[in-house]
C-alpha positions as CSV (number, residue, x, y, z in Angstrom):
1,X,8.5,-6.2,15.7
2,X,5.1,-8.4,15.2
3,X,2.1,-8.8,18.0
4,X,2.4,-11.7,20.1
5,X,-0.9,-13.9,20.3
6,X,-2.0,-15.1,23.6
7,X,-2.2,-18.7,24.5
8,X,-5.8,-18.4,25.2
9,X,-6.7,-16.8,21.7
10,X,-9.9,-18.4,20.3
11,X,-12.2,-17.4,17.5
12,X,-14.4,-15.6,20.0
13,X,-13.3,-11.8,20.8
14,X,-12.6,-10.6,24.4
15,X,-15.6,-8.4,24.7
16,X,-17.8,-10.0,22.7
17,X,-18.9,-7.2,20.5
18,X,-15.5,-6.5,18.4
19,X,-16.2,-8.5,15.8
20,X,-19.8,-7.3,15.1
21,X,-18.2,-3.9,15.3
22,X,-15.5,-4.1,12.9
23,X,-18.5,-6.1,10.8
24,X,-20.8,-3.3,11.0
25,X,-18.1,-0.7,10.0
26,X,-16.9,-2.7,6.9
27,X,-20.7,-3.2,5.5
28,X,-21.4,0.9,5.8
29,X,-17.9,1.5,4.4
30,X,-18.2,-1.1,1.4
31,X,-22.1,-0.7,0.9
32,X,-22.3,-4.5,1.3
33,X,-24.8,-6.7,3.2
34,X,-23.9,-8.1,6.4
35,X,-24.1,-11.7,4.9
36,X,-21.3,-11.2,2.7
37,X,-18.9,-10.5,5.3
38,X,-16.8,-13.5,6.3
39,X,-14.7,-13.5,9.7
40,X,-11.3,-15.0,8.8
41,X,-10.4,-14.8,12.0
42,X,-10.4,-13.1,15.4
43,X,-7.7,-13.0,18.1
44,X,-6.3,-11.6,21.6
45,X,-2.8,-9.9,20.8
46,X,-0.7,-8.1,22.8
47,X,0.8,-4.8,20.3
48,X,4.3,-3.8,20.9
49,X,3.1,0.0,21.0
50,X,0.6,2.6,20.9
51,X,0.2,2.1,17.0
52,X,-1.7,-1.1,17.6
53,X,0.0,-2.5,14.8
54,X,-0.9,-0.2,12.4
55,X,1.7,2.7,12.5
56,X,1.2,6.1,10.4
57,X,4.3,7.7,8.7
58,X,5.6,10.9,11.0
59,X,3.7,9.7,14.1
60,X,5.1,9.0,17.5
61,X,3.6,6.1,19.5
62,X,3.7,5.1,23.2
63,X,6.1,2.7,23.6
64,X,4.4,0.3,26.0
65,X,2.9,-3.1,25.3
66,X,-1.2,-2.9,24.8
67,X,-3.6,-5.7,25.1
68,X,-5.5,-5.7,22.0
69,X,-7.4,-7.8,19.3
70,X,-7.0,-8.4,15.6
71,X,-10.0,-9.1,13.6
72,X,-9.7,-10.3,9.9
73,X,-12.7,-10.1,7.8
74,X,-13.4,-10.8,4.3
75,X,-15.5,-9.6,1.3
76,X,-15.4,-10.8,-2.4
77,X,-12.0,-12.7,-1.7
78,X,-10.5,-9.6,-0.2
79,X,-9.4,-9.2,3.5
80,X,-9.5,-6.8,6.0
81,X,-7.8,-6.2,9.0
82,X,-9.5,-4.7,12.0
83,X,-7.3,-3.7,15.1
84,X,-8.4,-2.5,18.3
85,X,-6.5,-2.0,21.9
86,X,-6.6,0.2,25.3
87,X,-9.7,2.4,25.1
88,X,-9.8,2.1,21.2
89,X,-12.7,0.6,19.3
90,X,-11.7,-1.6,16.6
91,X,-10.6,0.5,13.3
92,X,-9.9,-0.5,9.8
93,X,-5.8,-0.9,9.5
94,X,-5.3,-0.8,5.7
95,X,-1.4,-1.2,6.1
96,X,-0.7,-3.3,8.9
97,X,2.7,-3.5,10.4
98,X,4.4,-6.9,9.6
């Protein structure tokens, strides 16, 4: 199952700080200047379950729709997907569900 985008999605995150939180995490994680991080997209999504589009093998997740956000950042040609939803802050999803 793939997350659905809301009809009102835009490049502005719903709470204003999600892109900044994701960018801060990525700059710290990679040890790069924030100016090297490009925002590819940021959109409101409805995740199909509690994994927020980033399931881990062997884990069980709440089977309920969860409103959230997917932000894609890029550094030196490589893209990084950050997911958030419910009460969870943006986190790097290394293996997003397709």
